[in-house]
C-alpha positions as CSV (number, residue, x, y, z in Angstrom):
1,M,23.4,-0.6,-5.0
2,T,19.8,0.1,-5.7
3,K,19.2,2.6,-8.6
4,F,16.3,4.9,-8.0
5,K,14.7,7.0,-10.6
6,Y,12.5,10.1,-10.5
7,L,9.3,10.9,-12.4
8,K,8.2,14.5,-12.7
9,L,4.5,14.7,-12.3
10,T,4.1,18.4,-12.2
11,K,6.4,21.4,-12.1
12,N,6.9,21.0,-8.3
13,K,6.3,17.3,-7.8
14,R,8.9,14.5,-8.3
15,I,8.1,10.9,-7.4
16,R,11.0,8.6,-6.6
17,Y,10.6,5.0,-7.9
18,L,12.3,1.7,-8.4
19,L,12.0,-0.1,-11.7
20,N,12.7,-3.4,-13.5
21,F,11.6,-2.5,-17.0
22,R,9.9,-5.1,-19.1
23,R,8.2,-4.1,-22.3
24,K,5.5,-6.8,-22.5
25,N,5.5,-8.7,-19.2
26,T,3.3,-8.6,-16.1
27,Y,4.5,-6.0,-13.5
28,L,4.6,-6.3,-9.7
29,V,3.6,-3.0,-8.4
30,F,4.6,-2.5,-4.7
31,L,2.8,0.1,-2.7
32,H,4.4,0.9,0.7
33,G,2.7,1.9,4.0
34,F,2.0,5.1,5.9
35,K,5.1,7.2,6.5
36,S,7.2,4.4,4.9
37,D,9.5,4.4,1.8
38,L,11.4,2.2,-0.6
39,E,14.5,1.8,1.7
40,G,13.2,-1.3,3.5
41,K,13.6,-5.0,2.9
42,K,10.2,-5.6,1.2
43,P,10.7,-3.5,-2.0
44,K,14.2,-4.8,-2.5
45,T,12.9,-8.4,-2.0
46,F,10.1,-8.0,-4.5
47,L,12.5,-6.3,-7.0
48,K,14.8,-9.3,-6.8
49,F,11.8,-11.6,-7.1
50,A,10.6,-9.8,-10.2
51,K,14.1,-10.0,-11.9
52,K,14.4,-13.7,-11.1
53,N,10.9,-14.5,-12.5
54,N,11.2,-12.3,-15.6
55,L,8.6,-9.8,-14.3
56,G,8.5,-6.1,-14.5
57,F,8.7,-4.2,-11.2
58,L,7.5,-0.8,-10.0
59,G,7.8,0.5,-6.5
60,L,7.1,4.2,-5.8
61,E,7.2,6.6,-2.9
62,Y,4.1,8.9,-2.5
63,S,4.7,12.6,-2.1
64,G,6.0,13.5,1.3
65,H,7.4,10.0,1.7
66,G,11.1,8.9,1.3
67,K,12.9,11.0,-1.3
68,S,9.8,12.1,-3.2
69,S,9.0,15.8,-3.2
70,G,6.4,17.5,-1.1
71,R,5.5,17.6,2.6
72,F,3.9,14.7,4.4
73,V,1.4,16.9,6.1
74,D,0.0,18.1,2.7
75,G,-0.7,14.5,1.6
76,N,-3.8,12.3,1.9
77,I,-5.3,9.1,0.5
78,T,-6.8,10.9,-2.6
79,K,-3.4,12.5,-3.5
80,W,-1.4,9.4,-3.0
81,T,-3.9,7.3,-4.9
82,D,-3.8,9.8,-7.8
83,E,0.0,9.9,-7.9
84,T,0.1,6.1,-7.9
85,S,-2.3,5.8,-10.8
86,K,-0.3,8.5,-12.8
87,V,3.0,6.7,-12.3
88,I,1.5,3.3,-13.2
89,K,0.0,4.8,-16.4
90,K,3.3,6.4,-17.4
91,I,5.5,3.4,-16.7
92,V,3.5,0.1,-16.7
93,K,1.2,1.4,-19.4
94,K,-1.0,-1.5,-20.7
95,N,0.8,-4.4,-19.1
96,N,-0.9,-6.7,-16.6
97,I,-0.4,-5.8,-12.9
98,I,0.0,-7.7,-9.7
99,L,-0.5,-5.3,-6.8
100,V,1.5,-5.8,-3.6
101,G,0.2,-3.5,-0.9
102,S,1.8,-3.2,2.6
103,S,-0.4,-1.7,5.3
104,M,-1.8,1.6,3.9
105,G,-0.5,0.4,0.5
106,S,-3.4,-2.1,0.4
107,W,-5.8,0.8,0.7
108,I,-4.1,2.6,-2.1
109,S,-4.1,-0.7,-4.1
110,L,-7.9,-1.1,-3.7
111,N,-8.3,2.5,-5.1
112,Q,-6.3,1.4,-8.2
113,F,-9.1,-0.9,-9.3
114,R,-11.0,2.3,-10.4
115,Y,-8.4,2.8,-13.1
116,F,-6.8,-0.6,-13.9
117,K,-9.5,-3.2,-13.1
118,N,-8.9,-4.9,-16.5
119,Q,-5.1,-5.0,-16.1
120,I,-4.9,-6.2,-12.5
121,V,-4.5,-10.0,-12.4
122,G,-3.5,-10.4,-8.7
123,F,-3.4,-8.6,-5.4
124,L,-1.3,-9.5,-2.3
125,G,-1.9,-7.6,0.9
126,I,0.5,-7.5,3.8
127,G,-0.8,-6.3,7.2
128,S,-3.5,-4.5,5.2
129,A,-4.9,-1.3,6.7
130,P,-7.9,0.0,4.7
131,E,-9.8,2.9,6.3
132,F,-7.3,3.0,9.2
133,L,-7.5,6.8,9.5
134,E,-11.1,6.7,10.7
135,H,-11.3,3.3,12.5
136,L,-7.9,2.9,14.0
137,M,-7.1,6.6,14.6
138,W,-9.9,9.1,14.7
139,N,-12.5,6.8,16.4
140,K,-9.9,5.9,19.1
141,F,-8.7,9.5,19.7
142,T,-9.7,11.1,23.0
143,K,-11.9,14.2,23.1
144,K,-8.8,16.2,23.9
145,M,-6.9,14.8,20.9
146,K,-9.9,15.5,18.6
147,S,-10.3,19.1,19.8
148,E,-6.6,19.7,19.3
149,I,-6.6,18.4,15.7
150,I,-9.7,20.4,14.9
151,K,-8.4,23.6,16.5
152,N,-4.8,23.4,15.2
153,G,-5.3,21.3,12.1
154,I,-2.7,18.8,13.3
155,Y,-2.0,16.3,16.1
156,N,1.5,14.7,16.6
157,L,0.6,11.1,17.3
158,K,3.3,9.0,19.1
159,H,3.3,5.3,18.2
160,G,6.2,3.2,19.3
161,N,9.4,5.0,18.4
162,Y,7.7,7.2,15.8
163,T,5.7,10.4,15.8
164,Y,3.1,10.8,13.1
165,P,1.9,14.3,12.3
166,I,-1.8,13.6,11.7
167,T,-3.7,16.5,10.0
168,H,-7.4,17.2,10.1
169,Q,-7.5,17.3,6.3
170,L,-5.9,13.8,6.2
171,I,-8.6,12.4,8.5
172,K,-11.4,14.1,6.5
173,D,-10.0,12.8,3.2
174,G,-9.8,9.3,4.6
175,K,-13.6,9.4,5.2
176,Q,-14.0,10.2,1.5
177,N,-12.1,7.1,0.5
178,K,-14.2,4.3,1.9
179,V,-13.5,0.9,0.3
180,L,-14.8,-1.7,2.7
181,H,-18.5,-1.4,1.6
182,K,-17.6,-1.9,-2.1
183,K,-17.6,-5.0,-4.2
184,I,-15.0,-5.7,-6.9
185,L,-16.2,-8.3,-9.3
186,T,-13.1,-9.7,-10.8
187,K,-11.8,-13.3,-11.0
188,I,-8.3,-12.6,-9.9
189,K,-6.1,-14.2,-7.2
190,V,-6.3,-12.3,-3.9
191,I,-4.1,-13.2,-0.9
192,M,-4.1,-11.5,2.4
193,I,-1.2,-12.1,4.8
194,H,-1.4,-10.8,8.3
195,G,0.7,-11.2,11.4
196,Q,-1.1,-12.9,14.3
197,K,0.7,-10.4,16.7
198,D,0.2,-7.3,14.6
199,E,-0.1,-4.5,17.2
200,S,-0.9,-1.8,14.7
201,V,-3.7,-3.3,12.6
202,P,-6.1,-6.1,13.7
203,V,-6.3,-9.2,11.4
204,I,-10.0,-8.4,10.8
205,Y,-9.0,-5.7,8.3
206,S,-7.4,-8.3,6.0
207,K,-10.5,-10.5,6.3
208,K,-12.7,-7.5,5.4
209,I,-10.8,-7.0,2.2
210,L,-11.5,-10.5,1.1
211,K,-15.2,-9.8,1.4
212,I,-14.8,-7.0,-1.2
213,F,-13.9,-9.8,-3.8
214,P,-16.9,-12.1,-3.9
215,I,-15.8,-14.0,-7.1
216,A,-12.0,-14.0,-6.7
217,E,-9.8,-16.9,-6.0
218,K,-8.9,-15.8,-2.5
219,K,-6.8,-16.9,0.5
220,M,-6.2,-15.6,4.0
221,L,-2.9,-16.4,5.7
222,I,-2.4,-15.6,9.4
223,V,1.3,-15.7,10.3
224,K,1.9,-17.3,13.7
225,N,3.8,-14.8,15.9
226,G,4.0,-12.4,12.9
227,D,4.2,-8.7,13.5
228,H,2.8,-5.8,11.4
229,S,5.7,-5.4,8.9
230,L,6.5,-9.1,8.3
231,S,10.0,-8.1,7.1
232,S,12.2,-10.8,8.7
233,P,13.8,-13.3,6.2
234,K,11.5,-16.2,7.2
235,W,8.4,-14.1,6.7
236,L,9.6,-12.6,3.4
237,K,10.3,-16.2,2.2
238,L,6.7,-17.1,3.1
239,I,5.4,-14.0,1.2
240,K,7.4,-14.9,-1.9
241,K,5.9,-18.4,-1.8
242,E,2.4,-16.9,-1.9
243,L,3.5,-14.4,-4.6
244,R,4.6,-17.4,-6.8
245,F,1.0,-18.8,-6.5
246,I,-0.4,-15.5,-7.9
247,V,2.3,-15.3,-10.6
248,N,1.8,-18.9,-11.9
């Protein structure tokens, strides 16, 4: 059974996390996607990988996600980035970090370079979705959808079997968190893995991330017939293989 812990950030905010504590070793830090949590296959796979390879591991749920406190509709990229950096500072401390970002988690990961640039030694993105709120949501909304979100402050977006409550403040905050025009000058290993048949986020977004790292040792892997989550055993095996390349 997976043992979760909680970190109290403020009087009313508790963040749920998964940990493999290592005092002096490099940490894998897993950041999940939009409206996701730590119950899926990816975090548990990376936790096992960390234990097997004598690495620390930290996975956390942003406020309004999973069993962390708070309402999803009150969250945004700035808040989730801030929570992530606080949890990393408290738990990982000064250890080296390999970021593993899934979908929106890659956007949150890119924001962590503001705080931990000298500690981050690797970055692996899976179905990365930087700036998706503006480019893949707002810009594709109809006039009717846009007027509803401006008038009511929220729009319930149906996608597949899920409904996502998209708030106006979330969209506006996303525009304040642009990352794709930046350059991160660090000689780390950066690998982007993206499903060829990803119906949520086009492959171009992973390619755009690689351009942010002009001097990194970088690699793009497009998974034939791969979907957005890449959570099947064969794809997780492939991801672990690439993770070993970053670790070694």
